[in-house]
VMD Tcl script that draws the C-alpha trace (Angstrom):
set ca {
  {-56.25 278.67 204.19}
  {-58.77 276.31 205.41}
  {-60.86 276.97 208.15}
  {-63.10 274.00 208.41}
  {-65.18 272.74 211.52}
  {-66.42 269.89 210.00}
  {-69.82 270.07 211.57}
  {-72.72 267.54 211.28}
  {-76.18 267.97 211.16}
  {-77.53 266.33 214.29}
  {-78.71 262.94 213.56}
  {-82.00 261.14 215.63}
  {-80.07 259.16 218.32}
  {-82.09 256.25 217.20}
  {-80.37 256.39 213.70}
  {-76.82 256.34 215.07}
  {-77.12 254.47 218.32}
  {-75.34 250.92 218.39}
  {-75.03 250.58 214.36}
  {-72.23 250.15 212.51}
  {-71.15 253.49 210.44}
  {-71.19 252.88 206.55}
  {-69.65 254.92 203.99}
  {-71.76 255.50 200.75}
  {-70.31 256.22 197.67}
  {-71.61 258.91 195.59}
  {-74.22 257.34 193.24}
  {-72.92 256.68 189.68}
  {-72.64 254.32 186.67}
  {-70.44 250.98 187.52}
  {-68.43 249.04 184.74}
  {-66.55 246.18 184.30}
  {-62.74 246.63 184.13}
  {-62.11 243.41 182.20}
  {-63.97 245.04 178.94}
  {-61.41 247.72 178.82}
  {-59.45 246.65 175.84}
  {-55.95 247.58 175.89}
  {-53.66 247.34 178.90}
  {-53.40 250.24 181.60}
  {-50.26 251.91 182.35}
  {-48.29 252.92 185.47}
  {-47.91 249.61 187.18}
  {-44.97 250.57 188.95}
  {-46.67 253.36 190.63}
  {-48.97 250.75 192.50}
  {-46.37 248.98 194.50}
  {-47.11 249.39 197.91}
  {-44.14 250.43 200.20}
  {-43.88 246.99 201.78}
  {-43.00 245.53 197.96}
  {-39.69 246.30 196.91}
  {-39.52 244.60 193.61}
  {-41.53 244.38 190.24}
  {-40.53 240.82 190.31}
  {-43.65 238.98 191.95}
  {-42.64 235.40 191.14}
  {-40.38 232.91 189.14}
  {-42.32 230.61 186.37}
  {-39.94 228.00 185.03}
  {-37.12 230.21 185.55}
  {-38.75 233.31 184.06}
  {-39.52 236.39 186.02}
  {-43.36 237.27 186.39}
  {-43.52 241.10 186.96}
  {-46.23 243.41 187.97}
  {-46.78 244.14 184.20}
  {-47.86 240.56 183.80}
  {-50.96 241.08 186.31}
  {-54.19 240.81 184.54}
  {-55.94 244.27 184.13}
  {-58.46 243.47 186.75}
  {-56.05 242.91 189.49}
  {-53.84 245.85 188.52}
  {-57.04 248.39 188.41}
  {-58.16 246.62 191.82}
  {-54.57 247.80 193.10}
  {-55.39 251.38 191.75}
  {-58.81 251.66 193.33}
  {-57.31 250.40 196.98}
  {-54.51 252.74 196.59}
  {-56.64 255.68 195.81}
  {-59.12 254.71 198.71}
  {-56.45 254.16 201.40}
  {-54.58 257.55 200.40}
  {-57.90 259.44 200.47}
  {-59.02 257.60 204.04}
  {-55.65 258.59 205.52}
  {-55.93 262.07 204.57}
  {-59.55 262.36 205.62}
  {-58.65 260.88 209.18}
  {-55.65 263.12 209.76}
  {-57.99 266.10 208.98}
  {-60.85 264.81 211.18}
  {-58.38 264.03 213.75}
  {-56.72 267.42 213.54}
  {-59.97 269.01 213.64}
  {-60.94 266.82 216.91}
  {-57.76 267.63 218.25}
  {-58.04 271.18 218.20}
  {-61.23 271.34 219.75}
  {-60.20 269.36 222.70}
  {-57.60 271.51 223.30}
  {-59.70 274.70 223.27}
  {-62.13 272.79 225.57}
  {-59.02 272.26 228.02}
  {-58.57 275.66 228.03}
  {-61.89 276.56 228.85}
  {-62.08 273.86 231.42}
  {-58.86 275.21 233.15}
  {-59.91 278.83 233.29}
  {-62.95 277.77 235.44}
  {-60.38 275.57 237.36}
  {-62.08 272.44 236.49}
  {-60.87 269.24 234.94}
  {-62.24 268.48 231.49}
  {-65.02 265.96 232.87}
  {-66.22 268.38 235.18}
  {-66.24 271.04 232.62}
  {-68.29 268.63 230.61}
  {-70.81 267.81 233.24}
  {-71.17 271.17 235.01}
  {-71.00 273.56 232.14}
  {-72.09 271.78 229.12}
  {-74.25 270.01 231.24}
  {-75.91 266.42 231.38}
  {-78.51 265.99 229.01}
  {-81.93 264.43 229.98}
  {-83.40 261.36 228.36}
  {-87.28 261.38 228.44}
  {-89.23 258.28 228.86}
  {-90.79 258.77 225.42}
  {-87.06 259.38 224.09}
  {-86.33 256.16 225.71}
  {-89.28 254.17 224.36}
  {-88.73 255.40 220.71}
  {-85.01 254.31 220.54}
  {-85.83 250.90 222.06}
  {-88.47 250.34 219.31}
  {-86.58 251.71 216.47}
  {-83.62 249.27 217.70}
  {-85.65 246.42 219.14}
  {-83.88 243.90 216.88}
  {-80.25 244.97 218.39}
  {-81.42 243.83 221.73}
  {-81.99 240.37 221.42}
  {-85.42 240.38 222.48}
  {-84.76 241.71 226.00}
  {-87.59 243.75 227.40}
  {-87.26 247.59 228.05}
  {-87.58 247.21 231.58}
  {-84.38 245.14 231.73}
  {-82.27 247.20 229.75}
  {-83.79 250.61 230.61}
  {-80.85 251.94 232.58}
  {-78.16 250.81 230.35}
  {-79.88 252.23 227.35}
  {-80.84 255.34 229.09}
  {-77.05 256.04 229.93}
  {-75.94 255.41 226.28}
  {-78.61 257.84 224.88}
  {-77.22 260.32 227.57}
  {-73.49 259.75 226.67}
  {-74.06 260.10 223.21}
  {-76.11 263.54 223.54}
  {-73.60 264.77 225.62}
  {-70.84 263.89 223.21}
  {-72.68 265.68 220.57}
  {-72.94 268.65 222.67}
  {-69.41 268.56 223.46}
  {-68.82 268.38 219.85}
  {-70.71 271.49 219.18}
  {-69.20 273.56 222.03}
  {-65.75 272.77 220.87}
  {-66.76 273.93 217.25}
  {-67.96 277.03 218.58}
  {-64.70 277.69 219.90}
  {-62.86 276.34 216.95}
  {-65.15 279.15 214.93}
  {-64.08 281.84 217.22}
  {-60.14 280.66 217.55}
  {-57.44 281.69 214.76}
  {-57.56 278.43 213.17}
  {-55.93 276.97 209.90}
  {-56.21 273.40 208.83}
  {-52.96 272.59 207.01}
  {-53.62 269.01 206.25}
  {-53.26 268.86 202.50}
  {-56.05 266.80 200.84}
  {-55.20 263.85 198.84}
  {-54.82 264.84 195.14}
  {-53.69 263.36 191.91}
  {-51.84 264.52 189.04}
  {-54.29 264.67 185.66}
  {-53.12 265.32 182.64}
  {-55.03 267.94 181.15}
  {-53.15 269.32 178.10}
  {-54.86 268.63 174.88}
  {-58.03 267.43 176.40}
  {-61.48 269.66 175.65}
  {-61.67 272.51 178.00}
  {-64.00 275.33 178.59}
  {-63.52 278.52 180.73}
  {-60.32 280.69 181.88}
  {-57.15 278.89 181.34}
  {-55.84 280.42 184.51}
  {-58.77 279.65 186.51}
  {-57.78 278.76 190.27}
  {-60.03 275.83 189.84}
  {-59.69 273.00 187.31}
  {-62.51 270.43 187.19}
  {-62.08 267.06 185.41}
  {-64.76 265.24 184.63}
  {-64.52 261.50 183.36}
  {-67.72 260.63 181.85}
  {-69.73 258.55 179.81}
  {-72.52 259.65 177.45}
  {-74.76 256.60 178.00}
  {-74.77 256.78 181.81}
  {-77.95 258.18 183.27}
  {-75.79 259.29 186.41}
  {-73.30 261.33 184.26}
  {-76.52 262.98 182.37}
  {-77.69 264.07 185.86}
  {-74.53 265.43 187.05}
  {-74.12 267.42 183.54}
  {-77.44 269.21 184.91}
  {-75.10 270.50 187.75}
  {-72.21 271.45 185.26}
  {-74.64 273.26 183.21}
  {-75.81 275.19 186.24}
  {-72.34 276.05 186.90}
  {-71.66 277.17 183.29}
  {-74.55 279.51 183.58}
  {-73.51 280.85 187.16}
  {-71.18 283.77 185.97}
  {-69.44 284.00 189.61}
  {-68.47 280.17 189.23}
  {-67.85 279.88 185.67}
  {-65.17 282.32 186.13}
  {-63.47 280.52 188.56}
  {-63.65 277.18 186.84}
  {-61.74 275.53 183.77}
  {-63.95 272.58 182.87}
  {-62.15 269.61 181.39}
  {-63.94 266.72 179.95}
  {-62.35 263.27 179.36}
  {-63.94 260.22 178.31}
  {-64.90 257.07 180.26}
  {-67.16 254.74 178.43}
  {-68.38 251.81 180.25}
  {-68.65 249.59 177.06}
  {-69.63 246.56 178.96}
  {-73.03 248.14 179.81}
  {-73.07 250.95 177.70}
  {-72.37 249.65 174.17}
  {-72.98 253.31 172.33}
  {-71.00 255.16 175.14}
  {-67.70 254.57 173.01}
  {-68.73 255.94 169.48}
  {-70.67 258.71 171.49}
  {-67.40 259.80 172.82}
  {-65.45 259.14 169.57}
  {-68.20 261.64 167.59}
  {-67.44 264.19 170.18}
  {-63.68 264.38 169.21}
  {-64.60 264.22 165.67}
  {-66.68 266.93 166.39}
  {-63.68 268.59 168.43}
  {-61.66 268.35 164.94}
  {-63.95 270.81 163.40}
  {-63.95 273.20 166.77}
  {-67.17 272.15 167.81}
  {-66.47 269.78 170.87}
  {-68.82 271.53 173.43}
  {-71.49 272.22 170.93}
  {-71.59 268.22 170.16}
  {-71.10 267.60 173.90}
  {-74.30 269.42 174.89}
  {-76.18 268.07 171.98}
  {-75.41 264.54 173.34}
  {-76.66 265.46 176.50}
  {-79.79 266.68 175.39}
  {-80.65 263.60 173.79}
  {-80.65 260.22 175.00}
  {-80.68 258.38 171.60}
  {-77.14 257.68 170.69}
  {-77.71 255.68 167.54}
  {-75.16 256.29 164.58}
  {-78.24 258.20 162.83}
  {-78.62 260.39 165.43}
  {-74.97 261.11 165.95}
  {-74.81 262.23 162.37}
  {-78.01 264.24 162.56}
  {-76.41 266.17 165.86}
  {-73.29 267.05 163.33}
  {-75.62 268.36 160.72}
  {-77.43 270.44 163.20}
  {-74.61 272.18 164.60}
  {-73.14 273.14 161.27}
  {-70.44 270.42 160.72}
  {-69.10 269.16 157.74}
  {-70.72 265.60 157.96}
  {-68.48 264.22 155.19}
  {-65.55 264.89 157.28}
  {-67.60 263.88 160.32}
  {-68.49 260.55 158.99}
  {-64.93 259.65 157.79}
  {-63.82 260.48 160.98}
  {-66.24 258.54 162.89}
  {-66.19 255.29 160.77}
  {-62.22 255.59 160.48}
  {-62.19 254.97 164.48}
  {-59.52 257.98 164.60}
  {-60.05 258.71 167.89}
  {-60.33 255.31 169.78}
  {-56.86 255.19 171.14}
  {-57.74 258.64 172.55}
  {-60.90 257.56 174.30}
  {-59.14 254.41 175.33}
  {-56.42 256.55 177.08}
  {-58.73 258.50 178.92}
  {-60.54 255.05 180.28}
  {-56.90 253.87 181.39}
  {-56.30 257.15 183.10}
  {-59.49 256.96 185.09}
  {-58.94 253.32 185.85}
  {-55.37 254.36 187.11}
  {-56.90 256.79 189.27}
  {-58.83 253.79 191.11}
  {-62.19 254.93 189.37}
  {-64.55 252.09 188.60}
  {-67.50 253.95 187.87}
  {-68.93 257.26 186.26}
  {-68.76 260.20 186.43}
  {-65.49 260.46 188.18}
  {-65.05 264.54 189.18}
  {-61.83 265.51 190.55}
  {-61.39 269.59 191.49}
  {-57.80 270.52 191.45}
  {-56.86 266.75 191.38}
  {-58.71 265.68 194.48}
  {-61.84 263.59 193.91}
  {-64.97 264.93 194.88}
  {-67.69 262.21 193.99}
  {-69.77 261.14 191.35}
  {-73.29 262.22 190.52}
  {-73.20 265.15 193.16}
  {-75.87 267.92 193.05}
  {-75.32 271.83 192.20}
  {-75.28 272.62 195.61}
  {-72.64 270.04 196.38}
  {-70.52 270.96 193.41}
  {-70.59 274.68 194.23}
  {-69.46 273.92 197.81}
  {-66.72 271.74 196.32}
  {-65.57 274.64 194.29}
  {-66.00 277.34 197.24}
  {-63.78 274.92 199.28}
  {-60.95 275.01 196.80}
  {-61.03 278.74 196.52}
  {-60.86 279.07 200.29}
  {-57.77 276.78 200.34}
  {-56.01 279.28 197.90}
  {-56.79 282.48 199.90}
}
mol new
graphics top color blue
foreach p $ca { graphics top sphere $p radius 0.5 }
foreach p [lrange $ca 0 end-1] q [lrange $ca 1 end] { graphics top cylinder $p $q radius 0.2 }
display resetview
């Protein structure tokens, strides 16, 4: 069950007036797809409904299929697909909330014997715009007005500010009605299926929330996010609700030591000490070969076995498979964090992570 009201904190009028809305991605490290090594899979799933064949062209009598696309193009297709479906689901969710609010406001207007516009102006009330507020908005947005003096645009600008304030008041009134109504948002979030079998995990196997993190041990944003993860692991009421799964996403083009750090963690995992080594890597920014061996020794690993594993490249392919999986989900930066298959962002704070976990738990009620 989801009871979302999607209420946003009020923004200063000057900030939102006459500006194009931008969506900012969560902070993270970005990498070059071309330096991934082997080819990514699941090309068939990247085809849109408007393309009904894997054959993209005929070259000298031979078929050119989707599999022939360069990795960079395939990964861009994956990213576009993920962004598209994510935005579609978000739009449906926001639209459903707006429709529910408007229906409740219409019912309130009917009860007063008013049209909806009459209800807005008479009950919610037309907001006033002071001269000081008008001047402030003008000064903060002066560049948008083409050098025209305030006296010339004052009437129109005052009307725009008032309308924006009225729309915000209408939204708040609708949210108040919605919070008091029997309301379940049934639009599903966009989720992907992520294979977690055989990957390093910590927490109850049957936990209601499965948190999958694709991470890079050399990425400063991943290090920052791990601080939020540590707080989650130390918070009993959260830790008992979450199964944390770690998958590797070394951005080799900008983090040359990340690959071996991931392989080293998997070598430690062969001796049953993945998480101890994982924690040691985050505690020390030095990922040199000597430091990796020192970590192995300090956590009590058989260093001969560890060195043999690391030098053999035993886990290169496993790290590569994780990287390609992340790319297949449209992720081009780290960390990439999924909660029950729903992408929730990059280097989010502990407070944001806690809110996302609580959201998942609320949906399961």
